[in-house]
Every structure is written in C-alpha cells, then in structure tokens.
N, C-alpha and C positions, 0 to 999 in steps of 0.2 A: 395565251392558252398554256397553262402548267402541264408539264409533260410526266410529272410523276404519278405513278399509280395509286389508287387509293386502297388499301389493304381490304377493305370492304368489296371492292368489285372485282377480287381475284376469287374463283371458285373454290369452294371447300374442299374438293378432291385433291385440286392442285397445291392448295397449303398443305394436306396431310404426306403427300408424296414429297414435299420438299423438306417437311420437319424428319421423315422418315429416312431421307439420304444423309441428314445431318448428325444421326444418332451413331452411327458407326455400326461394327458388326454385332449380330445376336450372338448370344451364348451358343446356341445350335451350330451357326458356322464355326465358331472357334471349335467346338469341340468334333466337328467333321474334321477341320485342318489338323488337328492334334491327332487324331485317330490314324490320318493318312500318313502323318510323319511316323507315328508308333510304328506302323506296318511297313514302310521303308525301311526303318532302323531296324527292325527285326528280321528283314529279308538280308539286307545287305551287311549289317555290322553283327548280327548273331552268330551265323558261321563262322565270322574271322575271330570272334570271341572265343568260341568254343575250342577253336583249332589252337589258339593260345593257352587257355587252360590245358589241354591235351599236351603240349608241347613242355608246358611249365611243370606238370606231375613228371615227364621224363628227364628233364633237368635236374629236377629235385631228387627222384630215385638215383640217377648217375651221380649225383654229388654226396648222397647219403651213403652208397657203397663204396665209393672211393674214400670216404672218410672213416668208415668203418675198417676197410682193407689198409688202409693206410696209418693214419694217425692213431685209431683206437688199438689196433692191433700193436702196432710199434709200443707204444706205452703198455700195454699187457705184456707183452713177450720182455720187456726190461724189468719189469716187477716178477715175471716168472721163467726166468732163465732155464729153469729145469724142464721145462714142458715146450713141445714143439707147437701144439694147437691147444686151443681152450675147449674144454667139454662142450660148450654150447655158445652158441652166437650171444647169448644174454650175458655171459661172461665180461663182454666187452662193454657192457652198458655203464659199468663207472668209468670207462674214459672217452665217453662220448658226450656232446651236448644235450642229447636227449637219449633216454635208456630205452626208448621206443626201436625194437629190431624189425618194423613192418615198413613195407613201402607204399607210396601213395594211394595204392590199391587195396590196402589192407591185407595183402598176403604176406608171409615173414619171407626175411630174406634167407637164401641158402648160402651157409658157410662151406667154402672148400678149402681144404687144407691136407697136408701131408699125402696120403695116397691118394687122394682124388683130386689133386690140385692138377688144374687144367694147363694145357699147353700155352705158355706165353705167361703166365701168372709167377710171381716169386714168392713164396714163403706162406702166403695166405690170401683167400680171394673170396669175395661176395658175388653173388648174382640175384637176381630178381625175374620174375617170369614175364614181367611187363605187363602190359594193360590186358592181354588176353588171358594170364593167369596159366597159361600151359608152358611148360620147358620145352625148351629145343625149337622155338619158332624164331623168326625174324625180329621181333620186337622183345628178346631178352634182352637185359640190363646187365654188363657184366663190369665188375670194376678193374679188370686188367685191359681192358678196350679203350 
C-alpha cells in the first residue's frame, strides 16, 4: 500500500491555506510594522535630536561670539591703532569668515567696548541674548565667559 498522499484528495481549502503561508507577509502587514517603527523613532529619537540641535546652536553662538571678540577684533585693532572701538559690529565683518553678525536665532550680536565693557572682559566683548532673545537672562551667551 502506497503511503503518499494524492494531491487530488487534499481538500481545496487546506491547499489555499498552505499556499497563503508560503507567500510571506502582505504589503499591509509591512506598512503596519513600518508605522510602528516610525512612531517609536519619533517618540524616542525625536526629542534627543531636537536637544542636539538646541545644543549645537548654543555652541555655534559661543564660537562665533569668541571669534568676533578675539580674532576679528584683534585684526581690526591692528589696522586701526588710533581707535579703541569700532563704530559698529559690522566693521569687523572684513576680519571674519562670514560677514554675518547675527546669532543662530536671527538676533544681532551686541558689541561691548570702552565704557560699557563688562567685568571680566578685556578690550572688547560680544554677547547674544540667547534662545529666548531677552537680555539679562541665564541663557545669554557671552564671549568673555
């Protein structure tokens, strides 16, 4: 007696189920998995990424303020030994990599020189109001600190 099954004796419904299992995942199942992954990434990675952007703007503002107050002012003062302070911050533009005198939040840097030079600063200082755009708050960025 032969123990092999004859394909004609297997019910049609059983053959359909067997074929469906062999096909793999459907497009809808893949899309659901991708949506779940996107949701998890948005909830976990998104806030960390936004904090990184915030920190990068602060670091950029500090570096730019120190560059203006240090290198750009030094070069300017060597070319203008008769003046203590430039007339405006834009006068230092020729001595910077970029002539832009705005901080990463779109506000102008403030020039402090001469009579309004803060304690701890030497010769020339630059400050930004920081992310909130208000002077005198904890998030102010100063070239002398």
